N, C-alpha and C positions, 0 to 999 in steps of 0.2 A: 885155887878157885875162890877162897876167902879173899885173897888180895885182889882179885878181879871184881869180886862184889863191893868192896870197899872203894874201889875206883868209880865204879859206875854210881854208886851213892853220892860220892863227891862230887861227879860231874851233874848230878841232878841237883844237889844243893846250890852249886854256882849257878845254874840256869834259873833256878827260882829266885836267888838273891838278885840276880842281874834283872829279872823280869820286874821285881817289887822296886829297885833304884830306878828303873825306867818309868813306873808308873808314878813316883814321888818327884820326879823332874818337873819343877814347874816354873814358870817366868818368874822373876821378882815382883812384877805387877799382881800377879795372881797370889802371891804369898801377902802383900801388903792389903790386898782387897779383902782377902780372908780375915787378916788381923783387924781391919777397919770394922768388918761385920762383928767380930767377936767383940769389940770395943762398943759397939751400938748395944748388943745384948748385955754388956756388962754395966751399961749406962754411963759409959766414959765417952760422951757425945763430942767434947773437944778432941780428944785424942783421935776418934773415928773421922772427924770432918778433916783434921790434919793429914790422916793417912791417905784419904781418899783425894784429896786436894794435890798431894805429893805425886800421886798416879797419874793426874791429869796433865802433870809436867812433862810426861813422856811425850805427847803431841802425838805425831804421825806414826810413832811406834807402837802405839795402843790399836788393838783391834777394837771394832765398833761396839763389839758386846762388852770388853773391859771398859770403854768410855762411858757406856749406859750403866753399868754397875756402879762405877764411881760416882756418877750422878745420882743415882738412888741412894747410895749409902749417905752422900751429902745432905740430901733432903730429909731423910729419916734421923739424920743425927742433929739436925737444925730443927726439926718440928717433931719433938718426941711428945708423950702423952702429959709428962710434967711441965706444965705452964710456964713455970720460972725459966726452964731450960730452953724455951723456943726462941729461935731468931727467924722470924717469919720471912723477912726480905731474901735472906741467904736460901732459904728452903724454897720460896718461890721462883728464885733465880735459877736454882739447880733444876726444878721441875720444868722452867721453861725451856732450858736448854736440852733437857731429856726429851721433851715433846717435839722440838724441833729436829733432833736427831732421827725420830722414828714416831710417826703417827699412833703407832700399835704399842708404844712401849707403856710401862705400867710400873709401880712400884711393887715388888713381890711381898706376899703375904707375911713372910717373916720379917720384913722391916716396917710393915705398914701397920696402921690403925685407923679408926673410924675418921678422926679429925685431918689426919695426912690425906686419907681418900678424898674427902671433901675440897681440900685446897688443891690436890691434883685436878680434880673435876673443874674446879674453877679456873685452873691455870689452862686447861685444854681448851675450855670454852673462849678463852681470850686470846689463844696462840694459833696462829697459822702453821699449819704442818702438814707434812704428808709421809706416805710410805712408798718407797720405790723398790721394787723386787725384780731382779735381774738374775739370770742364771749364768754360771761360770762359762759353760760350753754351749754355744748357740750355732747350730747346723742351719746352713740356708740351702734349701732344696728348689732349683730353679732359678732362673734369673731375676724373676719377679718375686720370687719366696721371700718369707719374712720369719723372724723368730719375735715373740713377744714379750714386752716389758709393761708389767703392770703398775699403774701408777694411781694411789688414793690418796685423797685430801679432804679436809673437813670445810672446804669452802669451795664453790663453783669457780673453777679456775680455767684460764687458757693455758695449755701445755704444749709443749713442742720437744723434738729430739733431734739433736744436731750431733754429726760426728766433725771433730774439728781433729786435723792432723798435728801431730807434735812438732812437725817442721812449720807450721803456721802457715801453708799455703792453701790447704783445702779447709773450707766450712760448708758443710752439706747438710741441709735438713732434710731429715729421713720421714718424719712424720711430724702431724700437728693435729690438735684437737681444739675446737673453737670455744667449748664450755663443757666440763665433766666434773663428777666429783670421784667416780671410780672407773677407771678405763684402762685399755692396754695401748701403748704405741708401738708400732712396728718398726723392729730393727731389721734393715735391709742393706743390700749392696748394689742393687740395681732397680730400675724401673723402666716400664714400657720397653723391655728387651734390651736395655743397655746398661752396661755397668756404671755405677754413681761414684764409687770409691776405688781408690788403688789401693794396693795391698801395702800394709804397715802399720804403724803404731797410732793409735788415735785416742781422744779423750772424748767418751760419747756422753754427752750432756744432756740431762732432762731438766727442762727449764718451767717453772709454773708461776703464774701472775693472777693474783686477785684483783680483778677489773675495778672491783668497787673501792678499795683501799689502796691499789697500788703496789701491795707488798709482792715480793718475789722470793721462790724458793728455788735453790739451783743445786742440783745432784750431778756430780761427775765420777764417770767410771773410767778407770784406765783400762784399754783394750787393745787387742792386735787383730787386725782382719786380714785374713787369707783370701786372695781375691785373685783368682785366674782370669786369663784373659779369655774372650769369647769371640771365636771367628765364625761369620756368617757366610754362607753363599751370596754372591752378589745377585739382585733381584732387579732384572731389566725393568725400567719404569713404563715404557712404551715401545709399541713396534716401531722400528726405524722407518720413516716415510720414503727413505729411498730404496727401501726393499719392496716397496708397492710396485706391481705393473699397472700401467694406464688401462683403465676398465672401458674406456670410450675412445672412438677415433677422433681426430681432430674435427671441430666444428667446421662446416661449409657455409657460416653465415654470410660471409663477403660475397662468394659466389652466388649463393642463393638470392640473396636481394637483387644482385645485378640481373639473374635470370628471371626473377619475377619481373623486373622493370622491363626487360626485353619482351616477355611474352605479353605482359600487357599492352606494350607499344605495337606489337604485330597484331593483337587482336584489333586495336584501334584502326591500324593501317588497312587490314583485311577488310574490316567493315567500311571504311572509306572507298576501297576498291569495287566493293560489291554493291555499293549503294545505287538504288535505281535513278534512272535519267527524269528529266521533266515529261510529262507532269506528275508523274507517281511520286517522284522527289519531294514535291511541295504539299503532297496531298495528306499528309499525317506525320506522326512523331515515331510510328514504329521504327523507320529505317535508323533513328538516332541511339537506339538503345546498344548499339555496339560499343559506345564510348562507356556506358555504366559497366557493360559486361568486361571490358579490357581493364577499366580501373578496378574493378572488383578483383579480378583475376590477380592483377599486379599487387593490391593490396593483400589479399589472402596468402599468396606464395612468399610476400614478402616478411609478413608476419610470422609464417612457419619457419622461413629462413633464420629471422632473428631470434626465435626461440629454440634454434636447433643446438642440442647439446652434444652432438656426435653420435656415431653409431656405437652401440654397445658391443664390446669384445667379450663375449662369454668364456673363451677360454682364460684370457687374464683375470676375468672375475672370480673365475673357480681357482686359479692358482693363488689369488690373494687370500680367499677364504680359507684356503689350505694352511697359508703361511700364518694367518691369524690363529687356528686350531694349534699350531704347533707352537706359537708364542705362548698362548695360554696354558698349555701343558707344561713347557718350560718353567713358566713362572709359577703354577701350582707345585711342581716339584721342588722348586727352590723355596719355597714357603712352607712346604711340609718339612723340608729337611731341616731348615732353621727354626721351625717350630719344636722339633726333636732335640736339637743341640740346647735350645733354651730350657726346655723341659728337663733335660738331663745335666744341666750344668748345676755344680756345687761349689759352694763357698762355706766360710765358718768366720765367726767372730767371737773371740775369747775375752772374758769380761772380768774383772776384779770385783766380785761382789760387794766388799767393803764399800766401795766408793767414798767420796769426801765431799 
């Protein structure tokens, strides 16, 4: 029993030691930054500046937070409270780079003092800067759905969001704002029911421009777009005219005009045949009215024949209305189904929040 107790105790100690070792494991950049902050507190300003600048040589291997911390240390090391140790140009340069990295950046309390705060405020007023906030995982619900990217800047700016495929084939503008200080840009994969992006790797680029000075800020976020295809039911555009039945019988225009002329001529001929003989014939104008009557009959019948559109075929008209109702129902069903598919569509965009 005693042996078993010692075994459990040894195992627990090993696990505790392993946990402590894991917590103490830090990157070399973090170790150097910690030493640089200690050097500032010990008034070893040149050493602090040197260590922080060495960290910056790591370039893209640094996280954004590590780069910002190195710049904060450089600013503090070059603008201490002791006036003889100040190197204003180096401190201002570091603060300018810090602000350009993130408009929301600041020098932490443990490194700053009133004079450095004043210098930082002066740099902030003179530097065009922005903060772009993105999420790592961005779910897109619906073909026209969006995820939001917040953009904040210290000058009224034009802003845009583009997706640029890594193969250089596609450059798609996803959203833009004419003028804003604090807004959200819409990260999307589709618009108006249609897919805009292919599935694959992209650089999502946020561009800002100050129209007054022409200065520009660009933030790039590496991303992967998961964009399934969407299949819609075909929607018939119009009812095929060949499916319509004739709704009127053929027009009898020619025959009607000929008939009108014949009727008019017959009326005149009948009038001539029935005209009274002398002397009644010459006693007045009544007997000549048959000509006017015949002409009027011919003109009226001819006009009626000219405007003849054909006899209405009621059965065909009803059949055509039936087909139109069926077509409208089919179109409505297709649109309803396509709207459902568009609403249930799902895509996603994964971004590296670090950006560059």
